[in-house]
Kinemage of the C-alpha trace (Angstrom):
@kinemage 1
@onewidth
@group {chain A} dominant
@subgroup {mainchain}
@vectorlist {calphas} color= white
{ca met a 1} P 83.084 70.325 -235.825
{ca ser a 2} L 80.036 69.371 -233.612
{ca glu a 3} L 80.370 68.664 -230.321
{ca thr a 4} L 79.391 64.715 -230.870
{ca thr a 5} L 82.080 64.230 -233.524
{ca leu a 6} L 85.388 64.077 -230.141
{ca ala a 7} L 85.129 61.605 -227.913
{ca arg a 8} L 86.327 61.783 -224.263
{ca ser a 9} L 86.647 59.967 -221.580
{ca gly a 10} L 83.346 59.186 -219.521
{ca asn a 11} L 82.000 59.812 -222.520
{ca arg a 12} L 81.835 63.817 -221.683
{ca ser a 13} L 81.004 66.690 -223.381
{ca pro a 14} L 83.613 69.364 -223.889
{ca ser a 15} L 82.204 71.699 -221.225
{ca thr a 16} L 81.779 68.318 -218.397
{ca gln a 17} L 84.719 68.004 -216.112
{ca arg a 18} L 86.008 64.396 -214.711
{ca pro a 19} L 84.384 63.480 -211.671
{ca val a 20} L 85.610 64.672 -208.305
{ca lys a 21} L 87.018 63.690 -204.911
{ca ile a 22} L 88.222 65.094 -201.980
{ca ile a 23} L 88.594 63.176 -198.624
{ca pro a 24} L 89.811 65.143 -196.152
{ca gly a 25} L 92.369 63.544 -192.627
{ca phe a 26} L 93.750 61.327 -195.473
{ca val a 27} L 96.836 61.170 -193.871
{ca pro a 28} L 96.151 60.822 -190.137
{ca asp a 29} L 99.686 62.075 -188.321
{ca ala a 30} L 99.610 65.856 -190.602
{ca glu a 31} L 98.332 68.972 -189.333
{ca gly a 32} L 96.067 69.031 -192.219
{ca ser a 33} L 95.562 66.835 -195.183
{ca ala a 34} L 93.384 65.495 -198.457
{ca leu a 35} L 93.360 62.806 -200.699
{ca ile a 36} L 92.197 64.160 -204.083
{ca glu a 37} L 91.088 62.214 -207.078
{ca thr a 38} L 89.885 63.972 -209.996
{ca gly a 39} L 89.063 60.854 -212.657
{ca asn a 40} L 91.782 58.741 -212.822
{ca thr a 41} L 94.641 61.551 -211.215
{ca lys a 42} L 94.770 61.118 -207.405
{ca val a 43} L 96.928 62.979 -205.677
{ca met a 44} L 97.967 62.988 -201.847
{ca cys a 45} L 98.290 66.425 -200.227
{ca ala a 46} L 99.562 66.887 -196.398
{ca ala a 47} L 99.966 70.150 -194.672
{ca thr a 48} L 103.181 70.688 -191.651
{ca val a 49} L 103.089 73.192 -189.057
{ca glu a 50} L 106.717 74.651 -188.214
{ca thr a 51} L 107.030 77.094 -185.663
{ca arg a 52} L 110.340 78.536 -187.922
{ca val a 53} L 110.352 80.617 -191.064
{ca pro a 54} L 112.966 81.058 -193.546
{ca thr a 55} L 115.602 83.241 -192.447
{ca trp a 56} L 114.939 85.912 -194.827
{ca ile a 57} L 111.886 87.425 -193.352
{ca arg a 58} L 112.881 86.229 -189.910
{ca gly a 59} L 111.590 88.734 -187.575
{ca asn a 60} L 109.134 90.558 -189.260
{ca gly a 61} L 106.584 88.484 -187.182
{ca thr a 62} L 104.606 87.374 -190.727
{ca gly a 63} L 104.234 83.591 -191.545
{ca trp a 64} L 105.228 81.748 -195.023
{ca val a 65} L 103.632 78.851 -196.821
{ca thr a 66} L 105.490 76.568 -199.264
{ca ala a 67} L 105.050 73.485 -201.204
{ca glu a 68} L 106.772 70.295 -202.280
{ca tyr a 69} L 105.795 68.239 -205.281
{ca ser a 70} L 106.429 64.632 -206.199
{ca met a 71} L 105.366 61.710 -208.999
{ca leu a 72} L 105.654 58.209 -207.614
{ca pro a 73} L 107.499 56.197 -209.790
{ca arg a 74} L 104.729 53.927 -210.560
{ca ser a 75} L 102.294 56.937 -210.796
{ca thr a 76} L 102.537 56.370 -214.852
{ca lys a 77} L 102.229 53.810 -217.553
{ca asp a 78} L 106.226 53.891 -217.637
{ca arg a 79} L 108.039 54.041 -214.147
{ca val a 80} L 109.468 57.671 -213.421
{ca arg a 81} L 112.588 57.761 -212.101
{ca arg a 82} L 113.504 59.267 -208.361
{ca glu a 83} L 114.214 62.724 -208.113
{ca arg a 84} L 116.659 62.052 -204.995
{ca ser a 85} L 119.637 64.707 -205.404
{ca lys a 86} L 118.511 67.371 -207.476
{ca val a 87} L 114.992 68.245 -208.307
{ca gly a 88} L 114.444 68.509 -212.115
{ca gly a 89} L 112.929 71.976 -213.641
{ca arg a 90} L 109.156 70.462 -214.199
{ca thr a 91} L 109.085 70.059 -210.306
{ca gln a 92} L 110.730 72.797 -209.461
{ca glu a 93} L 108.100 74.851 -211.528
{ca ile a 94} L 105.203 72.940 -210.629
{ca gln a 95} L 105.910 73.702 -206.370
{ca arg a 96} L 106.499 76.773 -206.913
{ca leu a 97} L 103.275 77.591 -208.314
{ca ile a 98} L 101.753 75.559 -205.307
{ca gly a 99} L 103.303 77.563 -203.221
{ca arg a 100} L 102.301 81.106 -204.873
{ca val a 101} L 99.221 80.899 -205.310
{ca leu a 102} L 97.961 79.337 -201.796
{ca arg a 103} L 100.221 82.444 -200.328
{ca ser a 104} L 98.240 85.014 -202.566
{ca val a 105} L 94.771 84.045 -200.137
{ca thr a 106} L 96.605 83.604 -197.211
{ca asp a 107} L 97.083 85.920 -194.576
{ca leu a 108} L 100.705 85.871 -194.183
{ca ser a 109} L 101.009 88.800 -191.367
{ca ala a 110} L 98.162 87.265 -189.771
{ca leu a 111} L 99.695 83.780 -189.543
{ca gly a 112} L 102.773 84.750 -187.580
{ca glu a 113} L 106.316 83.322 -187.618
{ca val a 114} L 105.171 80.178 -188.562
{ca ser a 115} L 106.110 77.487 -191.660
{ca ile a 116} L 103.168 75.563 -193.642
{ca leu a 117} L 104.405 73.134 -195.604
{ca leu a 118} L 102.293 71.650 -198.463
{ca asp a 119} L 103.439 68.421 -199.681
{ca cys a 120} L 101.837 67.062 -202.647
{ca asp a 121} L 102.635 63.812 -204.220
{ca val a 122} L 100.920 62.160 -207.196
{ca ile a 123} L 99.446 58.817 -206.962
{ca arg a 124} L 98.662 58.203 -210.115
{ca ala a 125} L 98.827 60.482 -212.987
{ca asp a 126} L 95.986 61.116 -215.809
{ca gly a 127} L 96.560 64.814 -216.741
{ca gly a 128} L 95.576 67.436 -214.694
{ca thr a 129} L 98.425 66.564 -211.397
{ca arg a 130} L 99.326 70.147 -210.836
{ca thr a 131} L 95.848 71.668 -210.652
{ca ala a 132} L 94.698 68.701 -208.283
{ca ser a 133} L 97.575 69.605 -206.117
{ca ile a 134} L 96.575 73.580 -205.798
{ca thr a 135} L 93.367 72.006 -205.071
{ca gly a 136} L 93.689 68.945 -202.802
{ca ala a 137} L 96.633 71.480 -200.960
{ca tyr a 138} L 93.926 74.224 -200.448
{ca val a 139} L 92.228 71.864 -198.204
{ca ala a 140} L 95.358 70.506 -196.312
{ca leu a 141} L 96.463 74.506 -195.874
{ca his a 142} L 92.587 75.217 -194.357
{ca gln a 143} L 92.746 72.294 -191.805
{ca ala a 144} L 96.449 73.277 -190.938
{ca leu a 145} L 95.271 76.993 -189.836
{ca glu a 146} L 92.166 75.764 -188.309
{ca gly a 147} L 94.575 73.039 -186.064
{ca leu a 148} L 96.114 76.784 -185.303
{ca val a 149} L 93.315 78.471 -184.077
{ca glu a 150} L 92.408 75.837 -181.608
{ca asn a 151} L 96.184 75.927 -180.099
{ca gly a 152} L 95.578 79.049 -179.640
{ca met a 153} L 98.297 80.354 -182.273
{ca thr a 154} L 95.737 82.581 -183.789
{ca glu a 155} L 92.215 84.271 -183.259
{ca ser a 156} L 91.048 83.134 -186.555
{ca ile a 157} L 91.711 81.133 -189.680
{ca pro a 158} L 94.526 83.069 -191.550
{ca leu a 159} L 93.142 83.022 -194.983
{ca lys a 160} L 91.650 85.718 -197.315
{ca asp a 161} L 89.822 83.220 -200.093
{ca gln a 162} L 89.786 79.887 -201.449
{ca ile a 163} L 91.292 78.890 -204.617
{ca ala a 164} L 91.408 75.935 -206.674
{ca ala a 165} L 92.650 75.280 -210.503
{ca ile a 166} L 91.469 73.191 -213.430
{ca ser a 167} L 92.850 72.838 -216.683
{ca val a 168} L 91.625 73.616 -219.925
{ca gly a 169} L 92.425 73.454 -224.089
{ca val a 170} L 91.603 73.414 -227.674
{ca val a 171} L 91.637 69.262 -228.457
{ca glu a 172} L 90.353 68.750 -232.416
{ca gly a 173} L 89.557 72.453 -233.201
{ca ile a 174} L 87.012 72.115 -229.969
{ca pro a 175} L 88.008 73.950 -226.187
{ca val a 176} L 87.396 71.635 -223.580
{ca leu a 177} L 87.532 71.713 -219.505
{ca asp a 178} L 89.321 69.296 -217.416
{ca leu a 179} L 91.832 67.610 -219.740
{ca asp a 180} L 93.284 63.917 -218.958
{ca tyr a 181} L 96.790 62.220 -220.341
{ca asn a 182} L 95.805 61.520 -223.822
{ca glu a 183} L 93.930 65.138 -224.207
{ca asp a 184} L 97.430 67.113 -222.919
{ca ser a 185} L 99.257 65.210 -225.272
{ca ala a 186} L 97.272 65.969 -228.594
{ca ala a 187} L 95.576 69.319 -227.344
{ca ala a 188} L 96.715 71.969 -229.774
{ca val a 189} L 96.688 74.748 -226.450
{ca asp a 190} L 96.807 73.771 -222.926
{ca met a 191} L 95.877 76.428 -220.062
{ca asn a 192} L 96.273 75.794 -216.393
{ca val a 193} L 93.769 78.105 -214.514
{ca val a 194} L 93.440 78.984 -210.947
{ca met a 195} L 90.559 80.966 -209.632
{ca thr a 196} L 89.965 82.350 -205.950
{ca gly a 197} L 86.488 81.931 -205.184
{ca ser a 198} L 85.499 85.189 -205.485
{ca gly a 199} L 86.161 84.824 -209.002
{ca glu a 200} L 89.839 86.758 -209.804
{ca phe a 201} L 92.724 85.301 -211.432
{ca val a 202} L 95.442 84.253 -209.448
{ca glu a 203} L 97.311 82.557 -212.618
{ca leu a 204} L 97.164 81.559 -216.123
{ca gln a 205} L 99.627 79.669 -218.076
{ca gly a 206} L 99.220 78.924 -221.478
{ca thr a 207} L 100.835 77.448 -224.601
{ca gly a 208} L 99.896 76.710 -228.297
{ca glu a 209} L 101.522 73.684 -228.942
{ca glu a 210} L 103.059 74.587 -232.254
{ca ala a 211} L 99.114 75.985 -233.237
{ca thr a 212} L 97.622 79.528 -232.170
{ca phe a 213} L 94.937 80.351 -230.649
{ca thr a 214} L 91.982 83.333 -230.921
{ca arg a 215} L 90.724 85.621 -228.224
{ca asn a 216} L 86.763 84.072 -228.566
{ca glu a 217} L 89.045 80.478 -228.147
{ca leu a 218} L 90.501 82.104 -224.772
{ca asn a 219} L 87.106 83.235 -223.856
{ca glu a 220} L 85.379 80.108 -223.951
{ca met a 221} L 88.372 78.412 -222.273
{ca leu a 222} L 87.796 80.359 -219.336
{ca gly a 223} L 84.300 80.405 -219.736
{ca leu a 224} L 84.860 76.197 -218.821
{ca ala a 225} L 87.560 76.950 -215.824
{ca glu a 226} L 84.740 79.350 -214.310
{ca ser a 227} L 82.991 76.775 -214.268
{ca gly a 228} L 84.720 73.674 -213.784
{ca ile a 229} L 86.797 75.557 -210.397
{ca gly a 230} L 83.011 76.640 -209.139
{ca asn a 231} L 82.298 72.754 -208.947
{ca leu a 232} L 85.583 72.218 -207.357
{ca leu a 233} L 85.236 74.835 -204.600
{ca thr a 234} L 81.861 73.340 -203.430
{ca ala a 235} L 83.453 70.473 -203.294
{ca gln a 236} L 86.225 70.983 -200.846
{ca arg a 237} L 83.615 73.179 -198.582
{ca glu a 238} L 82.072 70.016 -198.525
{ca ala a 239} L 85.108 68.351 -197.667
{ca leu a 240} L 85.898 70.645 -195.141
{ca ala a 241} L 82.460 70.321 -193.265
{ca lys a 242} L 83.480 67.046 -192.700
């Protein structure tokens, strides 16, 4: 099947991602924040700094970075019920993912006994909400860490690298970059890729949906992800420079 037979939103080719926009400082009262838009997906990310850490690391002189994730009720076509007393399994998985990948690029020992909580709230969902959350949360985290430097709480920004994430998959037999909701629902293979600015992989989440995929398809998907993440890293740097 040729590329021209695959109809995508915005008449995109398989290797073209959706337009990306990152608005820094979107939540004025937060220590760091950003609104990230990837196509029709919109996620608000906000960082909160707390001068305490979880009990299990208290007294070790190291910090902590964690995340919470939620979808607003009308972020989707059909209303999503609020998770009030109990967080669902999917939500737990996503917020643990966001937290651990951000910790992978944070120098927790240089942070000191400070915790940073990243709230990622989906305003509109059209595929790729977890990857958009990671990409936007990095900007919010960076801003919060800049504030610690300005307040004399740390000598330099305790980050080891940038980090961003994007989805790839196989749709109608074709490897594609940055799936929207319709593509994600129909994909034979769906994969989320998290990478650092230096080109190292942090996490790969790939699944064949009642299908298998070849090593060649995997290599092609990773190549697409690397290209897309490069664009996201540039968008992050431009947002932080504003």
